[in-house]
N, C-alpha and C positions, 0 to 999 in steps of 0.2 A: 370513601366513606360518605361523602356528600350525597351520592346517588342513593344510598340506603336511607339516609335521613329524609330526603325529599320524597322518595318512593313511599315510605311508610307513613309519612305525614298526610299524604293525599288519598291513600287507599282506605276504603271503608273497612271497619273491623271484621265484618263477615267474610271478606275475601282477602284480608291482609296477607295471610300466609302465601296464597297462590300469587298475589300481586308482587310480593317481595321476591318470590322465587323467579318470576318472569323478569323482574327488574335486574336481578343478579345475573341470570342467564344472558340477558341482552348485553349487559356491561362486559361480561367475560367473553362473549362471542365477538364483540367488536374489538376487544383487545387482541384476541387470537387472529382475527382478520388482518389487523394492522401489523402485528408481529410477523405474520407469514407473508405479507406482500411488500413490506418496506424495502428489504434488500434488493428484490427484483426490480422494484420501481426505481431505486437509486441507480441501478445499472442501466435500465431502459430509458429513463428520462432525466438523468442527472440528479445529484442530491438536491439542488435547488428546486427542480421540478417536483420531486417527491414531497419535499417539505411544503411547497406551494399547493400541491394537490390536497394534502391533509389540512393545510391552513384554510383552503377553500371549503372543505367539508365542515371544519369547525365554525367558520363564518356563517354558513347556512344554518348550522345548529344553533348558533347564537341568535340569529334572526328569529328562528322558531321560538326560542325561549322568550325573547323580548316581546314578540307579538302574540304568542299563542299559549303562554304559560301564566296562569293567574297567580297574583301575589296574595298569599294567605297568611302573611305575618300578622300575628295577634288575633287571628280568628279562632273562635272555639270550634271543636270538631264538628258540632252540629251544623254550623254555617258552612264549613268546607264541603260537606255533602251537598248542600244547596248550590254551591258554585257550579258543580258539574251537571246539574239539572238544566243548565242554560248553555248547552254546547261546550265550547272550551272554557267559558266562564270568565274570560278576562274582563269584559265590561261589567259584569255583575260584581266581581271581586273589587274592581276599582270603585264602583258606586258604594259598596258596603264599607270599604276603607274610608271613603269620604264621609259617609253618614255616621259612622261609628269611630271616628278618628280618636277620640279620647279613650274609649274602651280598648281599641286596638293598641294604643300606645301603652296603656297600663298592662294589658295582657302580654304584650311582647316583652316588656321590661321584666315581668314575672317569670317568663320562660327562660330568659337569659341566653348566654352564648351556646349552651348545649344543644339548642335547636338549630344551630347553623345559620342564624340570621345576624 
C-alpha cells in the first residue's frame, strides 16, 4: 500500500494514471521474481545465503531512498513538481523544508496519517 501512496504523491496529475500503472507493475514484477527464485536460491546457496542476498538488495534500496529520494512531507503539490525540476531534488526539498518549516509543519499536521507520514 505504501508504494501506491508514495507513487501517486510524487507523480504529476497529467501522467498520474500511467505512473501509477508503472509503479504497480514494478512492484508486482519484483514480487514475482522473488517468489520464483527464492526456493532455488535456498537450495543453491543455503537459506542464510538467500536471506543475506535479499537483505543486501534491501540495503542497497534503503541507501537509494535515503540519498536519492526527496522528502516532500508537508509540501503542496505545486512545490513537489518543482522538486523534480532539479534532478533528484533531494537538496532542493531539504532547502524548501528548512525555509518553510512552519508551513510544512502545519500542512503535514492537516494531512494526517492517511498520507503515510
